[in-house]
C-alpha positions in Angstrom: -2.3 3.7 -2.8 -4.6 6.6 -1.8 -3.8 9.8 -3.6 -5.3 13.3 -3.6 -6.5 14.7 -7.0 -3.2 16.6 -7.2 -1.1 13.5 -6.7 -0.1 13.4 -3.1 -0.3 10.5 -0.7 0.0 12.7 2.4 0.2 16.3 3.3 3.7 17.9 3.8 3.8 16.7 7.4 2.2 13.3 6.8 -1.4 14.6 7.2 -4.1 12.2 5.9 -7.2 14.1 7.0 -8.1 14.7 3.4 -8.8 11.1 2.6 -12.4 9.9 2.1 -13.7 7.3 4.6 -17.1 5.8 5.3 -16.4 3.3 2.6 -19.4 1.5 1.2 -19.7 -2.1 0.1 -18.7 -1.2 -3.4 -15.2 -0.1 -2.6 -14.8 -2.7 0.1 -15.6 -5.4 -2.5 -13.1 -3.9 -4.9 -10.4 -4.0 -2.2 -11.4 -7.6 -1.2 -11.0 -8.7 -4.8 -7.5 -7.2 -5.2 -6.3 -8.5 -1.8 -7.7 -12.1 -2.0 -4.7 -13.5 -3.9 -2.2 -11.7 -1.7 -0.1 -13.8 0.6 2.7 -11.3 1.4 2.5 -7.6 2.5 5.6 -5.5 2.2 6.1 -2.0 3.7 8.7 0.4 5.0 9.4 0.7 8.8 7.7 4.1 9.2 4.4 2.8 7.9 4.7 -0.5 9.8 5.0 1.2 13.1 1.4 2.5 12.8 -0.1 0.0 10.3 0.7 -3.3 12.1 -0.4 -2.2 15.6 -3.6 -0.6 14.1 -4.8 -3.8 12.6 -3.7 -5.9 15.6 -5.8 -3.6 17.8 -8.8 -4.0 15.5 -8.5 -7.8 16.0 -9.0 -7.4 19.7 -12.6 -6.2 19.2 -15.1 -8.7 17.9 -17.0 -5.9 16.2 -13.9 -4.9 14.1 -12.3 -8.3 13.7 -13.9 -8.8 10.3 -12.5 -10.8 7.3 -10.4 -7.9 6.0 -8.9 -7.2 9.4 -8.0 -10.8 9.8 -6.4 -10.8 6.4 -4.3 -7.7 7.4 -3.2 -9.4 10.6 -2.6 -13.0 9.5 -0.9 -12.3 6.2 2.9 -12.6 6.5 4.6 -9.2 6.3 8.1 -8.1 5.3 9.1 -4.7 6.8 12.1 -3.0 5.1 14.3 -1.1 7.6 17.8 0.1 7.9 17.4 0.5 11.7 15.4 -2.5 12.9 17.2 -5.8 13.2 14.3 -8.0 14.5 10.6 -7.8 14.5 8.4 -7.3 17.5 5.3 -7.9 15.4 3.5 -11.2 14.8 3.8 -12.7 11.3 6.5 -10.1 10.4 10.1 -10.4 9.4 12.6 -7.6 8.8 14.5 -7.1 5.6 17.6 -5.0 5.9 19.2 -5.6 2.4 18.8 -3.7 -0.8 15.1 -3.1 -1.5 15.3 -4.1 -5.1 17.2 -7.3 -4.5 15.0 -8.3 -1.6 11.8 -7.7 -3.5 13.1 -9.5 -6.6 13.7 -12.6 -4.3 10.2 -12.3 -2.9 8.7 -12.1 -6.4 10.7 -15.1 -7.6 9.6 -17.3 -4.7 6.5 -19.6 -4.7 3.3 -18.0 -3.6 0.6 -15.6 -4.4 0.6 -11.9 -4.9 2.6 -9.3 -3.0 1.0 -6.0 -2.0 2.6 -2.9 -0.6 0.8 -0.3 1.4 3.8 2.1 1.4 4.9 4.5 2.8 5.7 7.1 0.2 9.5 6.7 0.2 9.3 2.9 0.1 6.7 3.0 -2.7 8.9 5.5 -4.6 11.8 3.1 -4.4 9.8 0.2 -5.7 8.4 2.4 -8.6 11.9 3.6 -9.5 13.3 0.1 -9.6 10.5 -1.1 -11.9 9.1 -3.6 -9.3 5.5 -2.7 -9.4 3.4 -4.9 -11.7 0.0 -3.3 -11.1 -1.0 0.1 -9.7 -4.4 0.6 -8.0 -4.5 4.3 -7.4 -7.4 5.5 -5.2 -8.0 9.1 -6.2 -9.7 10.9 -3.3 -12.0 13.9 -4.1 -9.6 16.5 -2.6 -6.6 18.6 -3.7 -4.2 19.5 -0.9 -1.8 21.8 -2.8 1.4 20.4 -1.3 2.5 17.1 0.1 4.3 13.8 -0.3 4.3 12.2 -3.8 5.2 8.6 -4.7 6.6 9.3 -8.1 9.3 11.7 -6.9 12.3 9.3 -7.4 11.6 8.7 -11.1 14.6 9.7 -13.3 12.8 8.9 -16.6 9.2 8.8 -17.9 7.1 6.0 -16.7 4.2 5.0 -19.1 1.1 3.1 -18.1 -1.6 1.1 -19.7 -5.1 1.5 -18.3 -6.6 -1.7 -17.2 -9.8 -0.4 -15.4 -11.4 2.7 -14.0 -14.0 2.4 -11.2 -15.9 5.1 -9.4 -17.3 4.5 -5.9 -20.1 6.0 -3.9 -17.8 7.7 -1.4 -16.3 9.8 -4.3 -13.1 7.9 -4.7 -12.1 6.8 -8.2 -9.8 3.8 -8.6 -7.4 3.8 -11.5 -5.9 0.4 -12.2 -2.8 0.6 -14.4 -0.1 -1.7 -15.5 3.4 -0.5 -16.6 3.5 0.1 -20.4 
């Protein structure tokens, strides 16, 4: 999850213009390593509406259809929604049940790792339910003063154990934590 230094995943109206891009090979390699064992992507409907078409569009251009883009498109996805009943996206199913129960079933099934790209409300629900096994928080070199947090649903303290810290040329620092 990308965060500002002051802990927001987006501005108050969903702005993401503060994020650092122009990623070098160092951060791309880090992301490749953490996504290689992933065989399921989960996300909320709001994010899916931009995320899935974005990656599908990149696949249409041979210059942007790299290994990571292929991973994002070809990996099966589960989109959680209270309004959608069927998916119009390739390799995507819709989950309409209780988030915690549905994710527990996915975690209990055979397969590799599961990754979520959010959005903020969806990530908050997973965090509150104790369903996140690892956190890779990409701290961007910007403070935005106000915005959308991912830890807003917590009703008790959540402790972490630091697994790794990694700084990248673009100015982002990755904090890899596991729940304490």
